PyMOL commands that place a pseudoatom at each C-alpha (Angstrom):
pseudoatom trace, name=CA, resn=MET, resi=1, chain=A, elem=C, hetatm=0, pos=[13.118, 7.452, 7.930]
pseudoatom trace, name=CA, resn=LYS, resi=2, chain=A, elem=C, hetatm=0, pos=[9.896, 6.274, 6.438]
pseudoatom trace, name=CA, resn=LYS, resi=3, chain=A, elem=C, hetatm=0, pos=[8.004, 3.651, 8.226]
pseudoatom trace, name=CA, resn=ARG, resi=4, chain=A, elem=C, hetatm=0, pos=[7.896, 0.318, 6.370]
pseudoatom trace, name=CA, resn=THR, resi=5, chain=A, elem=C, hetatm=0, pos=[5.308, -2.363, 6.977]
pseudoatom trace, name=CA, resn=PHE, resi=6, chain=A, elem=C, hetatm=0, pos=[6.144, -5.941, 6.404]
pseudoatom trace, name=CA, resn=THR, resi=7, chain=A, elem=C, hetatm=0, pos=[3.779, -8.662, 5.313]
pseudoatom trace, name=CA, resn=LYS, resi=8, chain=A, elem=C, hetatm=0, pos=[3.200, -11.860, 7.310]
pseudoatom trace, name=CA, resn=GLU, resi=9, chain=A, elem=C, hetatm=0, pos=[5.253, -13.821, 4.853]
pseudoatom trace, name=CA, resn=GLU, resi=10, chain=A, elem=C, hetatm=0, pos=[8.089, -11.240, 5.028]
pseudoatom trace, name=CA, resn=LYS, resi=11, chain=A, elem=C, hetatm=0, pos=[8.176, -11.368, 8.806]
pseudoatom trace, name=CA, resn=LEU, resi=12, chain=A, elem=C, hetatm=0, pos=[8.257, -15.160, 8.768]
pseudoatom trace, name=CA, resn=LYS, resi=13, chain=A, elem=C, hetatm=0, pos=[11.111, -15.133, 6.212]
pseudoatom trace, name=CA, resn=ILE, resi=14, chain=A, elem=C, hetatm=0, pos=[13.112, -12.625, 8.316]
pseudoatom trace, name=CA, resn=LEU, resi=15, chain=A, elem=C, hetatm=0, pos=[12.602, -14.795, 11.486]
pseudoatom trace, name=CA, resn=ASN, resi=16, chain=A, elem=C, hetatm=0, pos=[13.795, -17.789, 9.665]
pseudoatom trace, name=CA, resn=GLU, resi=17, chain=A, elem=C, hetatm=0, pos=[16.737, -15.936, 8.132]
pseudoatom trace, name=CA, resn=VAL, resi=18, chain=A, elem=C, hetatm=0, pos=[17.835, -14.650, 11.531]
pseudoatom trace, name=CA, resn=GLU, resi=19, chain=A, elem=C, hetatm=0, pos=[18.290, -18.314, 12.601]
pseudoatom trace, name=CA, resn=SER, resi=20, chain=A, elem=C, hetatm=0, pos=[20.445, -19.176, 9.582]
pseudoatom trace, name=CA, resn=GLU, resi=21, chain=A, elem=C, hetatm=0, pos=[22.463, -16.002, 8.980]
pseudoatom trace, name=CA, resn=GLY, resi=22, chain=A, elem=C, hetatm=0, pos=[22.541, -14.350, 12.382]
pseudoatom trace, name=CA, resn=LEU, resi=23, chain=A, elem=C, hetatm=0, pos=[20.738, -11.475, 14.023]
pseudoatom trace, name=CA, resn=ASN, resi=24, chain=A, elem=C, hetatm=0, pos=[22.823, -8.344, 13.298]
pseudoatom trace, name=CA, resn=LEU, resi=25, chain=A, elem=C, hetatm=0, pos=[23.483, -9.207, 9.627]
pseudoatom trace, name=CA, resn=THR, resi=26, chain=A, elem=C, hetatm=0, pos=[19.741, -9.866, 8.904]
pseudoatom trace, name=CA, resn=LEU, resi=27, chain=A, elem=C, hetatm=0, pos=[18.480, -6.804, 10.775]
pseudoatom trace, name=CA, resn=SER, resi=28, chain=A, elem=C, hetatm=0, pos=[20.920, -4.500, 9.023]
pseudoatom trace, name=CA, resn=LYS, resi=29, chain=A, elem=C, hetatm=0, pos=[20.069, -6.091, 5.633]
pseudoatom trace, name=CA, resn=TYR, resi=30, chain=A, elem=C, hetatm=0, pos=[16.389, -5.251, 6.030]
pseudoatom trace, name=CA, resn=GLY, resi=31, chain=A, elem=C, hetatm=0, pos=[16.811, -2.062, 8.189]
pseudoatom trace, name=CA, resn=ILE, resi=32, chain=A, elem=C, hetatm=0, pos=[14.875, -3.491, 11.095]
pseudoatom trace, name=CA, resn=TYR, resi=33, chain=A, elem=C, hetatm=0, pos=[15.247, -2.355, 14.638]
pseudoatom trace, name=CA, resn=PRO, resi=34, chain=A, elem=C, hetatm=0, pos=[15.978, -5.133, 17.200]
pseudoatom trace, name=CA, resn=ALA, resi=35, chain=A, elem=C, hetatm=0, pos=[12.871, -4.181, 19.149]
pseudoatom trace, name=CA, resn=SER, resi=36, chain=A, elem=C, hetatm=0, pos=[10.710, -4.913, 16.110]
pseudoatom trace, name=CA, resn=TYR, resi=37, chain=A, elem=C, hetatm=0, pos=[12.403, -8.228, 15.604]
pseudoatom trace, name=CA, resn=TYR, resi=38, chain=A, elem=C, hetatm=0, pos=[11.943, -9.298, 19.194]
pseudoatom trace, name=CA, resn=SER, resi=39, chain=A, elem=C, hetatm=0, pos=[8.295, -8.169, 19.125]
pseudoatom trace, name=CA, resn=TRP, resi=40, chain=A, elem=C, hetatm=0, pos=[7.765, -10.352, 16.029]
pseudoatom trace, name=CA, resn=LYS, resi=41, chain=A, elem=C, hetatm=0, pos=[9.600, -13.175, 17.674]
pseudoatom trace, name=CA, resn=GLU, resi=42, chain=A, elem=C, hetatm=0, pos=[7.540, -13.100, 20.837]
pseudoatom trace, name=CA, resn=LYS, resi=43, chain=A, elem=C, hetatm=0, pos=[4.229, -12.916, 18.816]
pseudoatom trace, name=CA, resn=PHE, resi=44, chain=A, elem=C, hetatm=0, pos=[5.410, -15.897, 16.816]
pseudoatom trace, name=CA, resn=ASP, resi=45, chain=A, elem=C, hetatm=0, pos=[6.518, -17.903, 19.866]
pseudoatom trace, name=CA, resn=GLN, resi=46, chain=A, elem=C, hetatm=0, pos=[3.233, -17.283, 21.565]
pseudoatom trace, name=CA, resn=MET, resi=47, chain=A, elem=C, hetatm=0, pos=[0.750, -17.760, 18.780]
pseudoatom trace, name=CA, resn=GLY, resi=48, chain=A, elem=C, hetatm=0, pos=[2.564, -19.009, 15.720]
pseudoatom trace, name=CA, resn=ASP, resi=49, chain=A, elem=C, hetatm=0, pos=[1.628, -17.692, 12.285]
pseudoatom trace, name=CA, resn=SER, resi=50, chain=A, elem=C, hetatm=0, pos=[-1.694, -16.318, 13.617]
pseudoatom trace, name=CA, resn=GLY, resi=51, chain=A, elem=C, hetatm=0, pos=[0.255, -13.795, 15.783]
pseudoatom trace, name=CA, resn=PHE, resi=52, chain=A, elem=C, hetatm=0, pos=[0.896, -11.821, 12.638]
pseudoatom trace, name=CA, resn=ASP, resi=53, chain=A, elem=C, hetatm=0, pos=[-2.702, -11.730, 11.473]
pseudoatom trace, name=CA, resn=HIS, resi=54, chain=A, elem=C, hetatm=0, pos=[-4.430, -8.415, 11.481]
pseudoatom trace, name=CA, resn=GLY, resi=55, chain=A, elem=C, hetatm=0, pos=[-6.389, -7.898, 14.693]
pseudoatom trace, name=CA, resn=MET, resi=56, chain=A, elem=C, hetatm=0, pos=[-4.224, -9.819, 17.119]
pseudoatom trace, name=CA, resn=LYS, resi=57, chain=A, elem=C, hetatm=0, pos=[-3.911, -7.085, 19.664]
pseudoatom trace, name=CA, resn=LYS, resi=58, chain=A, elem=C, hetatm=0, pos=[-3.054, -7.041, 23.335]
pseudoatom trace, name=CA, resn=GLU, resi=59, chain=A, elem=C, hetatm=0, pos=[-6.709, -7.610, 24.258]
pseudoatom trace, name=CA, resn=HIS, resi=60, chain=A, elem=C, hetatm=0, pos=[-6.764, -10.839, 22.196]
pseudoatom trace, name=CA, resn=ILE, resi=61, chain=A, elem=C, hetatm=0, pos=[-3.506, -12.029, 23.680]
pseudoatom trace, name=CA, resn=LYS, resi=62, chain=A, elem=C, hetatm=0, pos=[-4.828, -11.300, 27.180]
pseudoatom trace, name=CA, resn=ARG, resi=63, chain=A, elem=C, hetatm=0, pos=[-8.037, -13.254, 26.490]
pseudoatom trace, name=CA, resn=ILE, resi=64, chain=A, elem=C, hetatm=0, pos=[-5.995, -16.180, 25.142]
pseudoatom trace, name=CA, resn=ARG, resi=65, chain=A, elem=C, hetatm=0, pos=[-3.738, -16.256, 28.221]
pseudoatom trace, name=CA, resn=GLN, resi=66, chain=A, elem=C, hetatm=0, pos=[-6.888, -16.149, 30.446]
pseudoatom trace, name=CA, resn=LEU, resi=67, chain=A, elem=C, hetatm=0, pos=[-8.405, -19.055, 28.509]
pseudoatom trace, name=CA, resn=GLU, resi=68, chain=A, elem=C, hetatm=0, pos=[-5.105, -20.972, 28.807]
pseudoatom trace, name=CA, resn=LYS, resi=69, chain=A, elem=C, hetatm=0, pos=[-5.097, -20.496, 32.580]
pseudoatom trace, name=CA, resn=GLU, resi=70, chain=A, elem=C, hetatm=0, pos=[-8.684, -21.588, 32.818]
pseudoatom trace, name=CA, resn=ASN, resi=71, chain=A, elem=C, hetatm=0, pos=[-7.844, -24.648, 30.682]
pseudoatom trace, name=CA, resn=ALA, resi=72, chain=A, elem=C, hetatm=0, pos=[-4.898, -25.527, 32.896]
pseudoatom trace, name=CA, resn=MET, resi=73, chain=A, elem=C, hetatm=0, pos=[-7.136, -25.216, 35.962]
pseudoatom trace, name=CA, resn=LEU, resi=74, chain=A, elem=C, hetatm=0, pos=[-9.790, -27.536, 34.464]
pseudoatom trace, name=CA, resn=LYS, resi=75, chain=A, elem=C, hetatm=0, pos=[-7.129, -30.065, 33.518]
pseudoatom trace, name=CA, resn=LYS, resi=76, chain=A, elem=C, hetatm=0, pos=[-5.897, -30.035, 37.138]
pseudoatom trace, name=CA, resn=ILE, resi=77, chain=A, elem=C, hetatm=0, pos=[-9.477, -30.520, 38.407]
pseudoatom trace, name=CA, resn=VAL, resi=78, chain=A, elem=C, hetatm=0, pos=[-10.034, -33.521, 36.087]
pseudoatom trace, name=CA, resn=ALA, resi=79, chain=A, elem=C, hetatm=0, pos=[-6.699, -35.031, 37.128]
pseudoatom trace, name=CA, resn=GLU, resi=80, chain=A, elem=C, hetatm=0, pos=[-7.644, -34.663, 40.801]
pseudoatom trace, name=CA, resn=LYS, resi=81, chain=A, elem=C, hetatm=0, pos=[-11.060, -36.229, 40.251]
pseudoatom trace, name=CA, resn=GLU, resi=82, chain=A, elem=C, hetatm=0, pos=[-9.376, -39.095, 38.350]
pseudoatom trace, name=CA, resn=LEU, resi=83, chain=A, elem=C, hetatm=0, pos=[-6.973, -39.668, 41.200]
pseudoatom trace, name=CA, resn=GLU, resi=84, chain=A, elem=C, hetatm=0, pos=[-9.783, -39.518, 43.738]
pseudoatom trace, name=CA, resn=GLY, resi=85, chain=A, elem=C, hetatm=0, pos=[-11.700, -42.128, 41.731]
pseudoatom trace, name=CA, resn=GLN, resi=86, chain=A, elem=C, hetatm=0, pos=[-8.638, -44.495, 41.661]
pseudoatom trace, name=CA, resn=LEU, resi=87, chain=A, elem=C, hetatm=0, pos=[-8.166, -44.039, 45.468]
pseudoatom trace, name=CA, resn=GLN, resi=88, chain=A, elem=C, hetatm=0, pos=[-11.707, -44.902, 46.053]
pseudoatom trace, name=CA, resn=GLN, resi=89, chain=A, elem=C, hetatm=0, pos=[-11.423, -48.045, 43.860]
pseudoatom trace, name=CA, resn=GLU, resi=90, chain=A, elem=C, hetatm=0, pos=[-8.301, -49.158, 45.800]
pseudoatom trace, name=CA, resn=LEU, resi=91, chain=A, elem=C, hetatm=0, pos=[-10.122, -48.627, 49.123]
pseudoatom trace, name=CA, resn=LEU, resi=92, chain=A, elem=C, hetatm=0, pos=[-13.114, -50.621, 47.927]
pseudoatom trace, name=CA, resn=LYS, resi=93, chain=A, elem=C, hetatm=0, pos=[-10.784, -53.500, 46.755]
pseudoatom trace, name=CA, resn=LYS, resi=94, chain=A, elem=C, hetatm=0, pos=[-8.983, -53.555, 50.133]
pseudoatom trace, name=CA, resn=LYS, resi=95, chain=A, elem=C, hetatm=0, pos=[-12.362, -53.519, 52.001]
pseudoatom trace, name=CA, resn=PHE, resi=96, chain=A, elem=C, hetatm=0, pos=[-13.598, -56.366, 49.791]
pseudoatom trace, name=CA, resn=LEU, resi=97, chain=A, elem=C, hetatm=0, pos=[-10.396, -58.401, 50.380]
pseudoatom trace, name=CA, resn=LEU, resi=98, chain=A, elem=C, hetatm=0, pos=[-10.640, -57.812, 54.174]
pseudoatom trace, name=CA, resn=GLU, resi=99, chain=A, elem=C, hetatm=0, pos=[-14.230, -58.932, 54.230]
pseudoatom trace, name=CA, resn=LYS, resi=100, chain=A, elem=C, hetatm=0, pos=[-13.333, -62.009, 52.182]
pseudoatom trace, name=CA, resn=LYS, resi=101, chain=A, elem=C, hetatm=0, pos=[-10.573, -62.959, 54.597]
pseudoatom trace, name=CA, resn=LYS, resi=102, chain=A, elem=C, hetatm=0, pos=[-12.956, -62.672, 57.557]
pseudoatom trace, name=CA, resn=LYS, resi=103, chain=A, elem=C, hetatm=0, pos=[-15.303, -65.311, 56.065]
for i in range(1, 103): cmd.bond("trace and resi %d" % i, "trace and resi %d" % (i + 1))
show_as sticks, trace
zoom trace
């Protein structure tokens, strides 16, 4: 069997067609192996349309995941700093109220 390559548009069309007509029917219609379909679906789910662009290899995916982890860590740090700032403000308010009551 000759290897066939699909364009980005064809892959997107097939992914949409699977949702409407069913997996087995669509794959047999186009002569696609289920492994190929699931590979396309995973790329689409992870990166959208850009997952089908030329050059999106495992190294790029790995780098993207690394950046996503770093981004999540930075968001967590910012959230912790924000919470810390709010707690400090609350303590200052309580301290101010206690000093005011003493007077």
